[in-house]
C-alpha positions, -999 to 999 in steps of 0.1 A, spaced: 256 -292 817 249 -275 782 278 -279 762 274 -240 754 280 -238 790 313 -257 793 341 -237 809 366 -257 787 347 -249 755 352 -210 766 386 -214 777 394 -229 742 379 -205 721 395 -174 740 426 -193 738 425 -196 700 413 -161 695 440 -149 712 466 -171 693 447 -155 661 454 -121 671 488 -131 676 493 -143 643 471 -109 626 501 -89 643 525 -109 625 506 -105 593 505 -65 599 542 -63 604 550 -88 576 569 -72 544 553 -76 512 566 -66 477 534 -70 454 544 -86 420 513 -71 402 504 -105 388 470 -105 373 441 -128 378 424 -159 365 391 -176 363 389 -210 384 357 -221 368 370 -218 333 404 -236 341 386 -261 356 364 -264 329 390 -266 303 409 -292 321 381 -315 326 382 -313 365 347 -316 380 344 -284 406 319 -269 421 314 -232 431 290 -217 456 261 -198 442 251 -178 471 257 -141 475 287 -129 496 267 -97 510 235 -78 495 241 -79 458 276 -86 458 282 -119 438 313 -140 447 344 -138 427 357 -171 418 392 -157 404 424 -156 419 462 -147 410 471 -165 375 500 -186 387 477 -201 419 449 -213 392 466 -242 380 477 -256 417 438 -252 424 427 -272 396 456 -300 404 439 -301 435 405 -305 422 420 -336 400 436 -352 430 400 -349 446 384 -365 416 406 -393 417 401 -396 456 361 -398 444 358 -362 461 344 -330 445 363 -296 454 336 -267 461 350 -236 461 332 -214 485 349 -179 478 381 -166 461 390 -131 455 372 -101 476 376 -64 470 375 -41 500 337 -31 493 328 -72 494 349 -75 527 337 -46 543 302 -53 536 309 -93 550 320 -79 584 288 -58 587 267 -86 570 239 -91 597 240 -132 596 279 -126 601 281 -100 625 254 -112 648 277 -146 650 305 -127 660 286 -104 685 269 -137 699 303 -157 701 318 -123 722 286 -122 744 292 -161 752 329 -156 757 322 -127 778 299 -147 803 266 -137 789 275 -98 788 280 -76 760 316 -69 758 333 -34 750 333 -23 717 371 -23 716 368 -64 724 344 -72 694 367 -50 677 397 -73 683 377 -103 677 364 -90 641 399 -86 629 404 -123 636 372 -138 627 366 -118 598 395 -100 586 382 -63 593 419 -49 580 434 -53 541 466 -66 549 449 -95 575 426 -109 547 442 -129 522 411 -131 502 420 -94 493 453 -107 479 436 -129 456 458 -159 471 431 -173 493 402 -196 489 377 -212 511 367 -247 504 342 -274 508 346 -309 497 316 -336 485 315 -371 477 302 -379 442 269 -391 458 264 -353 467 273 -361 504 297 -337 520 331 -351 535 318 -337 572 343 -317 591 325 -313 620 304 -281 608 295 -264 575 313 -235 556 314 -206 583 312 -227 615 316 -201 640 323 -220 673 350 -239 693 349 -263 665 361 -238 639 402 -241 645 416 -267 624 425 -290 651 396 -281 677 395 -312 708 355 -306 702 354 -326 668 352 -364 663 381 -385 654 367 -389 618 358 -352 614 398 -345 621 410 -371 596 388 -355 568 400 -324 577 435 -336 577 433 -356 548 418 -323 528 447 -303 540 473 -327 528 460 -327 492 457 -286 494 491 -284 511 509 -308 483 500 -279 462 514 -253 484 479 -243 497 485 -236 537 459 -239 558 448 -210 584 450 -228 619 419 -209 630 395 -218 601 392 -255 588 382 -242 555 403 -214 546 437 -219 525 463 -194 510 495 -192 490 520 -168 481 511 -143 508 520 -129 542 504 -158 556 517 -185 533 553 -170 547 547 -168 583 532 -206 586 563 -218 566 590 -195 582 598 -178 549 615 -145 560 616 -131 524 587 -105 513 555 -120 503 546 -116 465 508 -112 470 494 -85 490 460 -67 493 449 -51 458 421 -33 438 416 -58 408 401 -41 376 381 -73 360 381 -55 326 415 -48 321 433 -75 345 450 -49 362 460 -47 400 468 -19 420 482 -23 459 452 -11 485 467 24 494 459 19 533 462 -20 540 466 -14 575 433 10 577 405 -11 594 374 -14 568 352 -10 595 363 15 622 359 14 658 325 42 656 311 15 631 318 -14 649 298 4 678 270 10 654 269 -24 643 269 -38 681 236 -16 685 220 -31 654 230 -67 664 214 -64 697 182 -50 681 180 -82 660 189 -105 686 
């Protein structure tokens, strides 16, 4: 039997995506009182502190460069994480930071990303193309198609990889943006060493308050609705999705944080486009 035909893998994937959707529903309902805090640069802070930290040089979608800035009061925590990793013989690589609504919306439609989403939906559906509603539901979990769900749009999340000083990656069972049954943090389909690497990295992140998202082994966030839900903190979160003016460092709460970035009709069109590519 090929690995992708293993029904236990498909069942696990379905279970995890449904649990992820339950968390999405919690995120949508959770109260947020945006504090208005500005942003600061992670590369500048790391350099000033003498901490070796790497940053992805790929573009998020089309011509849009990644933004390695997050909320000001979180930057020191990330620098401290980078220092702890340096002392461990590791180097923190930040794959992504803040995303504007434009960036996130484009990421959902990015062919390489949407094709992966659709392929997993087809696989989960036994080889048949599922309904547009099903793909829409999965896209909310896998690529945060609603602003309030995506903590990158709050400037309170980073995606990371970790490397050793010799340039080799501290392997976690897949590369950044692995989309498979290996993606959830505690997937049973990775080796014990890979799980240990994930958990050791997570221990360092969470020692500085950055909580792991259970359904992606590379994503950590702090001070937002996701953090409060994972830590059972009932008070409103201080960071919500915002539009950030990098020139003035002013933030404005997103006007419609519950409105999908790509509505059902757009997802239907993206399915048609993806099927032509596939």
